[in-house]
C-alpha positions in Angstrom: 0.0 0.0 0.0 1.2 3.5 -0.7 2.3 5.4 2.4 2.4 9.0 3.7 5.4 9.0 6.1 6.3 11.7 8.6 8.2 11.7 11.9 6.3 10.4 14.8 6.9 13.7 16.5 5.2 15.7 13.7 2.3 13.2 13.6 1.8 13.6 17.4 2.0 17.4 17.0 -0.6 17.4 14.2 -3.0 15.3 16.3 -2.6 17.5 19.4 -2.9 20.8 17.6 -5.8 19.9 15.3 -7.9 18.1 17.9 -7.4 20.8 20.5 -10.2 22.8 18.8 -14.0 22.3 18.7 -14.0 23.6 15.1 -12.4 21.9 12.2 -8.8 22.9 11.9 -6.3 22.7 9.0 -2.6 22.3 8.3 -0.6 21.9 5.1 2.3 19.4 4.8 5.2 19.7 2.3 7.0 16.6 1.1 8.4 14.6 -1.8 6.7 11.8 -3.6 8.6 8.6 -4.6 7.3 6.6 -7.5 8.1 3.1 -8.6 7.0 2.0 -12.1 4.6 4.9 -12.1 3.0 4.0 -8.8 3.2 6.2 -5.7 5.0 4.2 -3.0 6.0 6.8 -0.5 5.2 10.5 0.2 7.9 11.7 2.6 6.8 14.7 4.6 9.4 17.2 5.7 7.7 20.5 6.6 4.4 21.9 7.9 2.6 25.2 7.5 -0.1 26.2 10.1 -2.8 28.5 8.8 -3.6 31.5 11.0 -7.2 32.3 12.1 -7.5 34.9 9.3 -6.5 32.3 6.7 -9.9 30.6 7.0 -12.8 31.6 4.8 -15.1 29.2 6.7 -14.4 27.4 10.0 -17.2 25.7 12.0 -17.6 22.4 13.8 -18.5 20.6 10.6 -16.6 22.5 7.9 -13.4 24.4 7.2 -12.3 26.2 4.1 -9.0 28.0 3.6 -8.9 31.4 1.8 -7.9 31.4 -1.9 -4.9 33.6 -1.0 -3.5 31.0 1.4 -4.0 28.2 -1.1 -2.3 30.2 -3.8 0.6 30.8 -1.5 1.3 27.1 -0.9 0.6 26.3 -4.6 3.3 28.8 -5.5 5.8 27.1 -3.2 4.9 23.7 -4.5 5.3 24.8 -8.1 8.6 26.5 -7.4 10.1 23.6 -5.4 8.4 20.6 -7.0 7.1 19.5 -3.6 3.9 17.5 -2.9 1.3 18.9 -0.6 -0.8 17.1 2.0 -3.9 19.1 3.0 -4.8 18.1 6.6 -8.0 18.8 8.4 -9.7 17.5 11.5 -13.1 16.0 12.4 -13.3 17.0 16.1 -16.4 14.8 16.3 -16.6 11.0 16.0 -16.8 10.6 12.2 -13.9 8.5 11.0 -14.1 8.9 7.3 -14.0 11.7 4.7 -17.3 13.4 4.4 -19.2 14.5 1.2 -18.2 18.1 2.0 -14.6 16.9 2.0 -15.1 15.2 -1.3 -16.4 18.4 -2.9 -13.7 20.5 -1.5 -10.9 18.1 -2.6 -12.3 17.9 -6.1 -11.9 21.6 -6.5 -8.4 21.6 -5.0 -7.4 18.7 -7.3 -8.6 20.5 -10.4 -6.8 23.7 -9.3 -3.4 21.9 -8.7 -3.7 19.8 -11.9 -3.2 23.1 -13.7 -0.7 24.8 -11.3 1.5 21.7 -10.6 1.0 19.2 -13.4 2.4 15.8 -12.8 2.9 16.4 -9.0 1.0 14.1 -6.6 -0.8 15.7 -3.7 -2.8 14.1 -0.9 -5.4 14.8 1.8 -5.2 13.7 5.4 -8.0 13.5 8.0 -7.4 13.5 11.7 -10.2 12.3 14.1 -10.0 11.4 17.8 -9.7 7.7 16.8 -7.7 7.6 13.6 -5.5 9.3 11.0 -6.5 8.6 7.4 -5.1 9.8 4.0 -5.9 9.5 0.4 -4.6 10.9 -2.9 -6.1 14.4 -3.4 -9.5 14.3 -5.1 -9.7 10.4 -5.3 -10.7 7.5 -3.1 -7.3 5.9 -3.3 -6.3 5.3 0.3 -2.8 5.9 1.6 -1.4 4.5 4.8 -0.2 7.0 7.4 2.9 6.1 9.4 4.7 8.2 12.0 8.4 7.1 12.3 10.4 7.3 15.4 11.6 5.0 18.2 8.1 3.6 18.0 6.0 3.5 14.9 2.7 5.4 15.1 0.0 4.0 12.8 -2.8 6.0 11.3 -5.7 3.5 11.2 -6.3 1.3 14.2 -9.0 -1.0 12.8 -8.7 -4.8 12.9 -9.6 -6.4 9.5 -8.2 -9.9 10.0 -9.5 -12.5 12.5 -7.2 -14.2 15.0 -5.4 -17.2 13.6 -4.5 -20.4 15.5 -1.0 -20.4 14.1 -0.3 -17.2 15.9 -2.4 -17.7 19.0 0.5 -17.7 21.4 1.9 -14.5 19.8 -1.4 -12.8 19.9 -1.4 -13.2 23.7 1.6 -10.8 23.6 0.9 -8.5 20.6 -2.9 -8.7 20.4 -4.7 -9.4 17.2 -4.0 -5.8 16.0 -0.3 -6.2 16.6 -0.3 -9.5 14.7 -2.1 -7.9 11.8 0.5 -5.1 11.7 3.2 -7.7 11.4 1.3 -9.4 8.6 0.8 -6.2 6.6 4.5 -5.1 6.8 7.0 -5.3 3.9 10.4 -5.8 5.5 13.7 -5.4 3.8 16.8 -7.5 4.8 20.2 -6.4 3.5 22.8 -9.2 3.8 21.6 -12.8 3.9 24.6 -14.1 5.8 25.0 -15.3 9.4 22.7 -12.7 11.0 20.4 -12.0 8.0 19.3 -15.6 7.6 18.5 -15.8 11.4 16.5 -12.6 11.2 14.6 -13.8 8.2 13.7 -17.1 9.8 12.5 -15.5 13.0 10.4 -12.9 11.0 8.9 -15.6 8.9 7.8 -17.5 12.0 6.4 -14.2 13.4 4.1 -13.8 10.4 5.7 -11.0 8.3 3.8 -11.1 5.1 6.2 -9.6 2.6 10.0 -9.5 2.2 12.6 -7.7 0.1 15.9 -9.6 0.3 19.2 -8.0 -1.0 22.5 -9.7 -1.3 24.9 -10.0 -4.3 26.7 -13.1 -3.1 26.4 -16.9 -3.6 26.6 -19.6 -1.0 30.1 -20.9 -0.4 31.2 -24.0 1.6 32.7 -21.7 4.3 29.2 -20.1 4.8 27.4 -23.3 5.7 28.4 -23.1 9.4 26.1 -20.1 9.8 23.6 -19.8 6.9 20.3 -20.8 8.4 18.3 -22.8 5.8 21.3 -23.6 3.6 22.7 -27.1 2.9 25.7 -28.4 0.9 23.5 -28.8 -2.1 23.0 -25.0 -2.1 26.7 -24.1 -2.7 27.0 -21.9 -5.8 23.3 -20.7 -5.5 22.4 -17.1 -4.9 22.0 -16.4 -1.2 18.8 -14.5 -1.7 17.2 -17.4 -3.6 18.2 -19.9 -0.8 16.9 -17.6 1.9 13.6 -17.0 0.0 13.0 -20.7 -0.4 13.6 -21.2 3.4 11.1 -18.4 4.2 8.5 -20.0 1.9 9.0 -23.4 3.7 8.1 -21.7 7.0 5.3 -19.6 5.6 4.0 -20.8 2.2 1.8 -17.7 1.7 4.6 -15.2 2.2 5.6 -12.9 -0.7 9.4 -12.6 -1.2 11.3 -10.4 -3.7 14.9 -11.5 -4.1 17.4 -9.0 -5.4 21.0 -10.1 -6.0 22.3 -6.6 -6.5 24.7 -4.6 -4.4 23.3 -2.1 -1.8 26.3 0.1 -2.8 24.4 0.9 -6.0 21.8 3.7 -5.6 19.3 1.9 -7.9 19.4 -1.2 -5.6 19.3 0.8 -2.4 16.3 2.8 -3.5 14.3 -0.4 -3.8 14.2 -0.3 0.0 12.0 2.9 -0.1 9.2 0.5 -0.9 9.5 -1.2 2.5 8.2 -0.4 6.0 11.2 -1.6 8.0 14.8 -2.7 7.2 17.4 -4.9 8.8 20.9 -4.0 8.0 22.9 -7.3 8.3 26.0 -6.2 6.4 29.6 -6.1 7.4 31.1 -3.2 5.4 31.3 0.5 6.2 30.2 1.5 2.7 26.9 -0.4 2.9 26.3 0.9 6.4 26.8 4.4 5.2 24.2 4.0 2.5 21.6 2.4 4.8 22.3 4.9 7.5 21.4 7.8 5.3 18.5 6.0 3.6 16.8 5.4 7.0 16.6 9.2 7.8 16.3 10.6 4.3 13.3 8.4 3.4 12.0 7.8 6.9 12.4 4.1 6.6 13.1 2.7 10.2 16.2 0.4 10.2 18.0 -1.8 12.6 21.7 -2.1 12.1 23.6 -5.0 13.8 27.0 -6.5 14.0 29.1 -9.1 15.7 32.9 -8.9 16.2 35.2 -11.7 17.4 38.8 -10.7 17.9 41.5 -13.4 18.0 45.2 -13.0 18.6 47.9 -15.6 19.0 45.4 -18.4 18.8 43.1 -17.1 21.6 39.9 -15.0 21.7 40.3 -11.6 23.3 36.9 -10.0 22.5 33.4 -11.1 21.6 30.9 -8.3 21.2 27.7 -7.4 19.4 25.7 -4.3 18.8 22.1 -3.7 17.8 20.9 -0.2 17.0 17.7 1.3 15.6 18.0 4.2 13.2 15.0 6.5 13.0 14.0 10.1 13.5 14.8 11.2 17.1 17.5 8.6 17.4 21.2 9.1 16.8 22.7 7.8 13.6 25.9 5.8 12.9 27.7 9.0 12.0 26.9 10.6 15.4 28.2 7.5 17.1 31.5 7.6 15.1 30.8 4.1 13.8 31.6 4.8 10.2 35.2 5.0 9.0 35.3 7.6 6.1 38.3 5.9 4.4 36.6 2.5 4.6 33.4 4.0 3.2 35.4 5.6 0.3 37.1 2.3 -0.6 33.9 0.3 -0.4 32.2 2.7 -2.8 35.0 2.4 -5.4 34.3 0.3 -8.5 36.6 -2.7 -9.1 38.4 -0.6 -11.8 38.8 2.4 -9.5 40.0 0.2 -6.6 42.7 -1.5 -8.8 43.8 1.9 -9.9 43.8 3.6 -6.5 47.4 3.6 -5.0 45.9 4.1 -1.5 44.1 0.8 -1.4 46.4 -1.9 -0.1 45.9 -5.6 0.6 42.7 -7.7 0.6 39.8 -8.2 3.0 40.5 -10.7 5.7 37.6 -13.0 6.4 36.2 -12.4 9.9 35.6 -15.2 12.5 31.9 -16.2 12.7 29.9 -18.5 15.1 26.2 -19.1 14.6 25.3 -18.8 18.3 26.7 -15.3 18.5 25.0 -14.3 15.3 21.8 -15.7 16.6 22.1 -13.8 19.9 22.5 -10.4 18.1 19.8 -11.3 15.5 17.3 -12.1 18.3 18.1 -8.8 20.1 17.4 -7.0 16.8 14.1 -8.8 16.2 12.9 -8.1 19.7 13.8 -4.4 19.3 11.8 -4.4 16.0 8.8 -6.0 17.8 8.9 -3.3 20.4 9.0 -0.5 17.7 6.2 -2.1 15.7 3.8 -3.7 18.2 4.6 -1.5 21.2 5.7 -4.3 23.6 7.5 -2.7 26.5 11.2 -2.8 25.6 12.5 0.8 25.2 16.2 0.2 24.4 17.1 1.3 20.9 20.9 0.7 21.2 22.2 -2.5 22.9 25.7 -3.6 23.4 26.4 -7.3 24.0 29.6 -8.6 25.7 29.8 -12.4 25.4 33.0 -12.5 27.5 31.1 -11.2 30.5 27.6 -12.4 29.5 26.2 -8.9 29.7 23.8 -6.9 27.5 23.4 -3.3 28.4 21.4 -0.4 26.8 23.3 2.7 25.7 22.6 6.1 24.2 24.5 8.3 21.9 23.8 12.1 21.7 22.6 13.3 18.4 24.6 16.0 16.8 22.3 19.0 16.2 23.7 19.7 12.7 24.4 16.1 11.6 24.5 15.8 7.9 22.4 12.6 8.1 20.0 12.6 11.0 19.3 16.3 11.7 16.7 18.6 10.1 19.7 20.5 8.6 20.9 17.4 6.9 19.2 14.5 5.0 16.3 14.0 7.4 13.0 13.6 5.4 14.5 15.0 2.2 13.4 11.9 0.2 14.5 12.0 -3.5 15.6 15.7 -3.1 19.1 14.4 -2.3 21.2 11.6 -3.7 22.2 8.7 -1.5 25.9 8.2 -0.8 26.0 5.3 -3.2 27.3 4.6 -6.7 24.9 6.3 -9.1 25.5 3.7 -11.9 
């Protein structure tokens, strides 16, 4: 389903401000539409304009109409910047759907903007005490509304699926509504190695209904100690295909899109914009840099994870893991000094550029890997995801695991107020306005 996405903070502010009045109240959101094969997949909201009392032509308990001068002003900005508009209004009473009055007003707005901003997609949003609904302006095409932050805020709260015996024990934790949310999600997994295959297996058991899997590699014999769902007969096959087959064995009705491209390519990374949540299970600084910015730029919540085992002189000196959610309001990998700029630069070089670069020395040394450690960190990540999506009480969004001491502790990193990635002065909610830090071809 197409989505209108905004920060959870802005969605909460809209609901508070608009529902604080007995009369219908309006706001206008500015954002960028993302299309895939001509279909709207995401409208990323970045800014809001609040009408003043004198900007209303009509404002009562059952109707609100903005003055032509105000509408002309936002139209001028949209035409100049190429932004999409979302016209928001409230129903302070208990009427959880667009009214005939709304239909008439939107039809006039849609006709006006078709002439002023041809080819640009606009939307309408309705806020009631019980729900937040959206649709393409002047149509009945529904759009999902999602507020993205440390918890995901969902626009519509209605239950459309009955409880299922397969998930009966889970519904005791999440409720039928929480289980339905899981079923409706499209989840991306980048990297189908030791952590990614464990994450996929757990999510398939949990009932996720749709996956996008990205990994350019094939199964090798040295992978088999940790690739869940793989066997010796899979050596030489694409990892995404082996993982997809395993997910379908667990959940035959699941939809899986397997992409054997590299996340370092912008064209591949941008496929993740058509997801609701992403797991970054990669082990390179370049791929992490791409995913880090994508999470904030397109408001796609993401969990990054990693395991490190340090050996020296034949003995193990460190075993550690980290699980971190990346979303508006949370610090990014750049704020935490977790990205090495030189390693990012090298990762983003093409093979030709890497061979020609005199500063690139040596080859990548395979890292130690043990399935139990991968599984521990993957489970931490999936539980963090469940908290963000279903609201189960688990508030940590950065966890550090020390296998040597057997400890797992929450941590926090202060966000830099002018961070180029996660601040409002940087990539936050810019959508397709900026390029991702990836190879453009």
